[in-house]
C-alpha positions as CSV (number, residue, x, y, z in Angstrom):
1,A,138.9,58.3,88.2
2,L,139.8,56.5,91.4
3,P,138.6,59.3,93.7
4,D,135.2,59.2,91.9
5,W,135.2,55.4,92.3
6,E,136.0,55.7,96.0
7,A,133.4,58.3,96.6
8,G,130.8,56.2,94.8
9,L,131.7,53.1,96.8
10,R,131.7,55.2,100.1
11,D,128.2,56.4,99.3
12,Y,127.1,52.9,98.5
13,M,128.6,51.3,101.6
14,G,127.7,54.1,104.0
15,A,130.2,56.4,105.8
16,D,130.1,54.3,108.9
17,N,131.2,51.1,107.2
18,R,134.5,49.8,108.7
19,M,136.1,49.5,105.3
20,V,135.6,53.2,104.3
21,P,138.8,54.5,105.9
22,Y,140.9,52.0,103.8
23,L,139.3,52.6,100.4
24,E,142.2,54.8,99.3
25,V,144.8,52.1,100.1
26,F,142.6,49.5,98.4
27,S,142.4,51.7,95.3
28,Q,146.1,52.3,95.2
29,T,147.1,48.7,95.7
30,G,144.5,47.4,93.3
31,A,145.6,49.8,90.6
32,A,149.1,48.5,90.9
33,A,148.3,44.8,91.1
34,T,148.8,42.3,88.3
35,N,146.8,39.3,87.3
36,F,149.2,36.7,88.4
37,F,150.2,35.2,91.8
38,P,153.9,34.8,92.5
39,V,155.4,31.5,91.3
40,I,156.9,29.7,94.3
41,P,157.2,26.0,95.2
42,V,154.4,26.3,97.7
43,G,152.1,28.6,95.7
44,G,149.0,26.5,96.2
45,Y,149.6,26.4,100.0
46,Y,150.2,30.2,100.0
47,E,146.8,30.8,98.2
48,D,145.0,28.5,100.6
49,E,146.5,30.2,103.6
50,L,145.5,33.6,102.3
51,A,142.0,32.4,101.6
52,R,141.7,30.9,105.1
53,V,143.0,33.9,106.9
54,Y,140.9,36.3,104.7
55,D,137.8,34.4,106.0
56,L,139.0,34.8,109.6
57,V,139.6,38.5,109.1
58,M,136.2,39.1,107.4
59,R,134.5,37.4,110.4
60,D,136.5,39.6,112.8
61,E,138.1,36.5,114.4
62,V,141.7,37.9,113.8
63,T,143.1,41.3,112.8
64,A,144.4,41.7,109.3
65,Q,147.9,42.1,110.6
66,A,147.7,39.0,112.8
67,G,146.3,37.1,109.9
68,L,149.1,38.2,107.6
69,D,151.7,37.5,110.2
70,E,150.3,33.9,110.5
71,V,150.3,33.5,106.7
72,T,153.9,34.7,106.6
73,T,155.0,32.3,109.3
74,N,153.2,29.3,107.9
75,V,154.2,29.8,104.3
76,Q,157.8,30.6,105.1
77,T,158.0,27.3,107.1
78,E,156.6,25.3,104.2
79,L,158.8,27.2,101.7
80,D,161.9,26.5,103.7
81,K,161.0,22.8,103.8
82,A,160.4,22.7,100.0
83,L,163.7,24.5,99.2
84,A,165.6,22.2,101.6
85,S,164.6,19.0,99.8
């Protein structure tokens, strides 16, 4: 069913859409995802950082990898602070 979904989305988006090469990865990770975010002391901050960086990536202001690296650094810093107190 996923290959059919990917083909339909590819047709809808157009073959030249920049997301098309990543549809298979999106399908695989989406199929394995759960409905819940990880429970950590800085969970709200983590979600906020992901949303902020997602926006930057969608506007082509940063690469996905650079954005995720920034989220990792920022959230780890806040998590370390929270766990130290």
